[in-house]
Every structure is written in C-alpha cells, then in structure tokens.
C-alpha positions, -999 to +999 in steps of 0.1 A: -078+800+046-061+769+025-021+768+018-013+756-017+026+750-004+013+724+022-010+708-004+020+707-027+043+690+003+015+664+007+011+652-029+051+654-031+055+629-005+024+606-010+039+603-044+075+592-029+052+568-007+031+555-035+062+545-052+080+531-022+050+509-017+050+500-057+083+491-053+080+467-022+048+452-041+026+463-012-009+452-008-016+486+009-004+511+032-003+514+068+011+546+077+035+572+067+061+594+085+068+626+079+097+647+092+090+685+092+114+707+106+115+736+129+127+760+102+103+751+075+071+770+069+051+741+068+025+735+090+015+700+104-020+710+111-026+714+070-008+680+061-030+667+082-057+684+065-050+677+031-037+637+035-071+624+031-079+641-002-043+635-016-047+598-009-082+590-022-084+562-049-045+554-040-026+527-024-023+553+006-060+554+011-071+548+047-034+551+058-022+572+090+000+603+088+022+610+114+041+641+113+072+643+134+087+679+144+128+684+138+139+708+163+168+731+147+203+719+156+228+738+148+270+742+147+289+775+162+313+779+136+339+794+164+338+766+189+321+735+176+292+733+198+258+723+186+231+739+201+194+745+194+195+781+186+166+803+205+154+835+211+168+834+249+204+839+236+196+858+209+203+828+184+240+829+194+262+803+207+254+797+244+290+785+245+311+811+235+280+837+222+293+832+184+270+845+157+282+825+131+267+787+129+258+762+100+225+746+107+229+710+109+191+699+111+155+715+113+148+729+078+135+705+056+105+681+050+113+643+043+092+612+041+112+589+068+091+560+064+061+540+048+047+510+065+036+487+043+012+459+041+026+427+024+004+404+008 
C-alpha cells in the first residue's frame, strides 16, 4: 500500500532543499534533515521509502535523509505548565488537571537542515 500524502510531503521538502542548495551554489547535498511532529499523520518509513525516487536526477540524488520525530508539547491554559499530553493523564495537564491547552510543538513537518557540498 502506498501513501500519496507522504509522497507529496517528500516532494515538497525535496523542492525546498533543491532551492536551498541552488541558492548556496552547492555542488551537491550530503544530507537533509526533516522534523516530523508526533501529531502529524506522516509515517517516517514512507518518507525513507519515497526519498530515493524523489531525488533521482536532482542535486539531492545520493544524499541521506534523516527524519527526527518532534514530540508533542502543550502549555496548560489554566496554570501555564508545559507538558507532553499522554493517555496516562487522559491528555490533561499533569500539574492541575486542566483540559485546555495550546499545542506548542509536534504538529508540523519542517525541513530543518540542508547539508550542502561546496565546490
């Protein structure tokens, strides 16, 4: 089974990495680092699977993909505690039991780094 969502994500960050490498007048790219939030429905295994095909014939071909998981971090709207929502606490604030929180991290996919090879 294939996932078009992951393929479109791979193509999006590959295009950004190619743009970055071009701007830096790179001879090649050694590695790109992508951050994937815990709250996304992106499966890193599919990113690794589609990466070689997405980079074929580009400046990224032969580079390494590194996917780093970003844990969910939330701030309690009642007491200000920053915490990792989890099932053990019914996703409530562990300090005050509050149920209102603002998600600070863990729900996006970002191209964090493009390690270029200079000429």
